[in-house]
Structures are given as structure tokens and as C-alpha cells.
TORPA-4810 file (N, C-alpha, C, O; in nm, 3 decimals):
<nodes>
NODE_1_1.571_0.811_-0.485_1.544_0.723_-0.371_1.675_0.675_-0.314_1.772_0.649_-0.386_M
NODE_2_1.677_0.663_-0.183_1.797_0.611_-0.119_1.790_0.458_-0.108_1.692_0.396_-0.149_N
NODE_3_1.894_0.400_-0.054_1.906_0.253_-0.047_1.796_0.191_0.039_1.749_0.081_0.008_I
NODE_4_1.755_0.259_0.147_1.649_0.205_0.232_1.515_0.202_0.159_1.441_0.104_0.167_F
NODE_5_1.486_0.310_0.088_1.362_0.315_0.013_1.359_0.208_-0.096_1.259_0.140_-0.113_Q
NODE_6_1.468_0.194_-0.168_1.475_0.092_-0.274_1.457_-0.049_-0.218_1.390_-0.132_-0.278_K
NODE_7_1.518_-0.074_-0.102_1.508_-0.207_-0.040_1.364_-0.236_0.001_1.313_-0.345_-0.024_T
NODE_8_1.299_-0.140_0.064_1.160_-0.160_0.107_1.069_-0.182_-0.014_0.985_-0.271_-0.012_I
NODE_9_1.086_-0.102_-0.117_1.004_-0.116_-0.237_1.026_-0.252_-0.302_0.931_-0.315_-0.347_V
NODE_10_1.149_-0.298_-0.306_1.179_-0.428_-0.365_1.114_-0.542_-0.285_1.060_-0.636_-0.343_K
NODE_11_1.119_-0.533_-0.152_1.056_-0.634_-0.067_0.905_-0.637_-0.088_0.846_-0.744_-0.101_I
NODE_12_0.844_-0.519_-0.093_0.699_-0.513_-0.111_0.660_-0.566_-0.249_0.558_-0.634_-0.262_V
NODE_13_0.737_-0.537_-0.351_0.707_-0.590_-0.486_0.719_-0.742_-0.491_0.643_-0.808_-0.561_K
NODE_14_0.813_-0.797_-0.417_0.825_-0.943_-0.410_0.704_-1.002_-0.336_0.651_-1.106_-0.374_Q
NODE_15_0.662_-0.934_-0.230_0.540_-0.976_-0.159_0.420_-0.974_-0.254_0.341_-1.069_-0.256_Y
NODE_16_0.408_-0.866_-0.332_0.296_-0.857_-0.427_0.301_-0.969_-0.529_0.197_-1.025_-0.565_Q
NODE_17_0.418_-1.001_-0.575_0.432_-1.101_-0.680_0.402_-1.243_-0.632_0.344_-1.322_-0.707_K
NODE_18_0.441_-1.277_-0.510_0.432_-1.417_-0.466_0.331_-1.445_-0.354_0.285_-1.559_-0.344_Y
NODE_19_0.295_-1.349_-0.272_0.215_-1.378_-0.153_0.080_-1.307_-0.152_-0.019_-1.364_-0.107_I
NODE_20_0.075_-1.184_-0.198_-0.043_-1.098_-0.185_-0.171_-1.163_-0.238_-0.170_-1.220_-0.347_S
NODE_21_-0.281_-1.155_-0.161_-0.409_-1.207_-0.212_-0.468_-1.123_-0.324_-0.560_-1.168_-0.392_P
NODE_22_-0.417_-1.002_-0.345_-0.467_-0.915_-0.453_-0.378_-0.913_-0.576_-0.429_-0.898_-0.687_D
NODE_23_-0.247_-0.927_-0.560_-0.154_-0.903_-0.669_-0.079_-1.027_-0.719_-0.022_-1.024_-0.829_H
NODE_24_-0.076_-1.132_-0.643_0.007_-1.247_-0.678_-0.048_-1.324_-0.798_-0.158_-1.297_-0.845_S
NODE_25_0.028_-1.420_-0.844_-0.010_-1.496_-0.964_-0.136_-1.579_-0.944_-0.205_-1.605_-1.043_F
NODE_26_-0.169_-1.621_-0.823_-0.291_-1.700_-0.804_-0.414_-1.611_-0.779_-0.525_-1.663_-0.771_W
NODE_27_-0.397_-1.481_-0.768_-0.509_-1.392_-0.742_-0.574_-1.337_-0.868_-0.674_-1.266_-0.860_A
NODE_28_-0.519_-1.369_-0.983_-0.568_-1.306_-1.106_-0.713_-1.341_-1.140_-0.780_-1.262_-1.207_K
NODE_29_-0.763_-1.455_-1.097_-0.900_-1.495_-1.127_-0.997_-1.466_-1.013_-1.117_-1.489_-1.027_D
NODE_30_-0.946_-1.416_-0.900_-1.029_-1.389_-0.784_-1.065_-1.241_-0.777_-0.990_-1.157_-0.828_N
NODE_31_-1.179_-1.209_-0.715_-1.211_-1.067_-0.697_-1.112_-1.004_-0.598_-1.050_-1.075_-0.519_P
NODE_32_-1.097_-0.873_-0.601_-1.004_-0.808_-0.509_-1.039_-0.834_-0.363_-1.156_-0.831_-0.325_P
NODE_33_-0.939_-0.860_-0.284_-0.958_-0.889_-0.142_-0.957_-0.760_-0.060_-1.034_-0.744_0.034_Y
NODE_34_-0.870_-0.669_-0.098_-0.852_-0.545_-0.023_-0.969_-0.450_-0.047_-1.017_-0.436_-0.159_C
NODE_35_-1.014_-0.386_0.060_-1.125_-0.293_0.052_-1.079_-0.150_0.028_-1.161_-0.061_0.006_Q
NODE_36_-0.950_-0.126_0.031_-0.894_0.008_0.013_-0.844_0.027_-0.130_-0.802_-0.068_-0.197_H
NODE_37_-0.849_0.150_-0.175_-0.785_0.188_-0.300_-0.692_0.303_-0.266_-0.741_0.407_-0.223_I
NODE_38_-0.565_0.291_-0.281_-0.487_0.177_-0.329_-0.476_0.068_-0.221_-0.503_0.093_-0.103_P
NODE_39_-0.437_-0.053_-0.262_-0.422_-0.162_-0.166_-0.309_-0.128_-0.069_-0.231_-0.036_-0.094_S
NODE_40_-0.299_-0.201_0.040_-0.198_-0.170_0.142_-0.056_-0.180_0.088_0.029_-0.099_0.125_C
NODE_41_-0.029_-0.276_0.002_0.107_-0.287_-0.052_0.135_-0.173_-0.150_0.247_-0.122_-0.154_S
NODE_42_0.035_-0.133_-0.230_0.054_-0.017_-0.318_0.071_0.111_-0.235_0.149_0.199_-0.271_E
NODE_43_-0.003_0.120_-0.126_0.008_0.234_-0.034_0.149_0.241_0.025_0.206_0.349_0.035_Y
NODE_44_0.203_0.126_0.063_0.338_0.121_0.119_0.441_0.172_0.018_0.525_0.254_0.051_M
NODE_45_0.433_0.123_-0.104_0.528_0.166_-0.207_0.516_0.317_-0.230_0.617_0.387_-0.236_I
NODE_46_0.394_0.365_-0.244_0.373_0.508_-0.269_0.421_0.594_-0.153_0.483_0.698_-0.174_E
NODE_47_0.393_0.552_-0.030_0.434_0.632_0.085_0.585_0.632_0.103_0.642_0.734_0.142_S
NODE_48_0.651_0.521_0.075_0.797_0.516_0.087_0.862_0.597_-0.024_0.965_0.661_-0.002_V
NODE_49_0.805_0.596_-0.144_0.860_0.675_-0.254_0.840_0.825_-0.232_0.929_0.904_-0.263_E
NODE_50_0.725_0.864_-0.178_0.697_1.006_-0.159_0.760_1.061_-0.031_0.803_1.177_-0.028_K
NODE_51_0.765_0.981_0.072_0.822_1.022_0.200_0.955_0.951_0.216_1.000_0.882_0.124_K
NODE_52_1.018_0.968_0.329_1.139_0.893_0.357_1.100_0.755_0.407_0.984_0.735_0.444_W
NODE_53_1.191_0.659_0.408_1.158_0.520_0.440_1.091_0.505_0.576_0.992_0.433_0.587_A
NODE_54_1.140_0.572_0.679_1.083_0.558_0.813_0.943_0.620_0.819_0.850_0.557_0.869_L
NODE_55_0.928_0.740_0.768_0.797_0.806_0.771_0.696_0.729_0.686_0.580_0.715_0.725_K
NODE_56_0.739_0.680_0.571_0.650_0.599_0.487_0.608_0.471_0.555_0.493_0.428_0.542_G
NODE_57_0.700_0.408_0.627_0.668_0.285_0.700_0.570_0.312_0.814_0.482_0.231_0.841_S
NODE_58_0.587_0.425_0.880_0.494_0.461_0.988_0.355_0.487_0.932_0.256_0.442_0.989_I
NODE_59_0.346_0.558_0.819_0.216_0.581_0.755_0.151_0.449_0.715_0.030_0.431_0.729_K
NODE_60_0.231_0.356_0.664_0.179_0.226_0.625_0.127_0.149_0.746_0.023_0.084_0.738_W
NODE_61_0.200_0.155_0.859_0.157_0.086_0.981_0.019_0.135_1.024_-0.068_0.055_1.057_F
NODE_62_-0.001_0.266_1.025_-0.131_0.319_1.064_-0.239_0.286_0.962_-0.356_0.274_0.998_F
NODE_63_-0.203_0.270_0.838_-0.298_0.226_0.735_-0.343_0.083_0.765_-0.461_0.052_0.755_R
NODE_64_-0.249_-0.003_0.801_-0.284_-0.141_0.837_-0.377_-0.143_0.958_-0.470_-0.224_0.964_I
NODE_65_-0.354_-0.055_1.054_-0.439_-0.048_1.173_-0.581_-0.002_1.138_-0.676_-0.036_1.209_M
NODE_66_-0.597_0.074_1.029_-0.730_0.119_0.986_-0.801_0.015_0.901_-0.918_0.035_0.865_R
NODE_67_-0.737_-0.092_0.868_-0.795_-0.191_0.778_-0.917_-0.258_0.841_-0.908_-0.315_0.950_C
NODE_68_-1.027_-0.249_0.773_-1.151_-0.313_0.815_-1.206_-0.390_0.696_-1.283_-0.335_0.618_M
NODE_69_-1.167_-0.516_0.679_-1.207_-0.590_0.559_-1.358_-0.610_0.543_-1.404_-0.644_0.434_P
NODE_70_-1.435_-0.589_0.647_-1.579_-0.607_0.637_-1.649_-0.485_0.580_-1.762_-0.495_0.533_W
NODE_71_-1.584_-0.371_0.585_-1.648_-0.247_0.543_-1.651_-0.236_0.392_-1.589_-0.314_0.321_W
NODE_72_-1.724_-0.135_0.346_-1.732_-0.112_0.201_-1.600_-0.056_0.149_-1.511_-0.020_0.226_K
NODE_73_-1.589_-0.050_0.020_-1.469_0.001_-0.047_-1.453_0.149_-0.018_-1.552_0.222_-0.008_W
NODE_74_-1.330_0.195_-0.006_-1.306_0.337_0.010_-1.169_0.376_-0.038_-1.075_0.297_-0.038_W
NODE_75_-1.159_0.502_-0.080_-1.037_0.559_-0.134_-0.958_0.621_-0.019_-1.011_0.703_0.056_Y
NODE_76_-0.831_0.583_-0.006_-0.746_0.629_0.104_-0.609_0.664_0.048_-0.517_0.582_0.052_D
NODE_77_-0.592_0.787_-0.005_-0.464_0.825_-0.065_-0.355_0.848_0.039_-0.384_0.869_0.157_P
NODE_78_-0.231_0.843_-0.005_-0.117_0.866_0.084_-0.115_1.011_0.131_-0.100_1.036_0.251_V
NODE_79_-0.129_1.105_0.040_-0.126_1.247_0.074_-0.267_1.304_0.072_-0.312_1.359_-0.028_D
NODE_80_-0.335_1.292_0.184_-0.472_1.341_0.193_-0.478_1.493_0.181_-0.569_1.546_0.117_K
NODE_81_-0.383_1.564_0.241_-0.384_1.710_0.239_-0.369_1.763_0.097_-0.441_1.855_0.057_Q
NODE_82_-0.277_1.707_0.021_-0.256_1.756_-0.115_-0.375_1.724_-0.206_-0.403_1.800_-0.298_S
NODE_83_-0.445_1.614_-0.180_-0.562_1.578_-0.260_-0.678_1.673_-0.229_-0.754_1.708_-0.318_K
NODE_84_-0.692_1.715_-0.100_-0.801_1.802_-0.062_-0.782_1.943_-0.114_-0.880_2.012_-0.142_E
NODE_85_-0.658_1.988_-0.129_-0.630_2.123_-0.174_-0.659_2.142_-0.323_-0.687_2.253_-0.366_K
NODE_86_-0.653_2.035_-0.401_-0.673_2.046_-0.546_-0.818_2.057_-0.583_-0.851_2.067_-0.701_K
</nodes>
């Protein structure tokens, strides 16, 4: 990973630890808020690690745009093409 990827991952992990409604210290007794698997912050980390920082950030942005908290749970992997081929 390059310096940009490491920086983004570190920022997202800090968000998960202190702010996230799914991952933070006050969320441990609450049911999951996010309707996606993986959650948006996990998706961001995975997309930045697998892709380059800019492409991963763009994929994450479009994931946020697809967020519909009222809908049922659904699985939304980072690499849809590679999952379908297996």
C-alpha cells in the first residue's frame, strides 16, 4: 500500500472506532445500523486496499449514493465481477 492508501485506511479506522453507529464503542449493545454487508466503512477500507486510493474512493462514493437505510439487508461486495466468476 502506498502512503495515500494507508492514510485513508487510518482515517476510516478512526471513524469506525469513535464515530460510526455500527463500529464505535457505544454501538456494541445496539443492533447494526447499516443495511449493507460489508458496512460502508468496511467497504471503503476494502476498496482502497484492493484498488488505488482514488479509484477506491470513487467506488466508495457510489456505494454511499446507493445507500437506502429503509431497505432490507443485502450483500454488496467490492469486486462484484470476481465474485460472480467463482
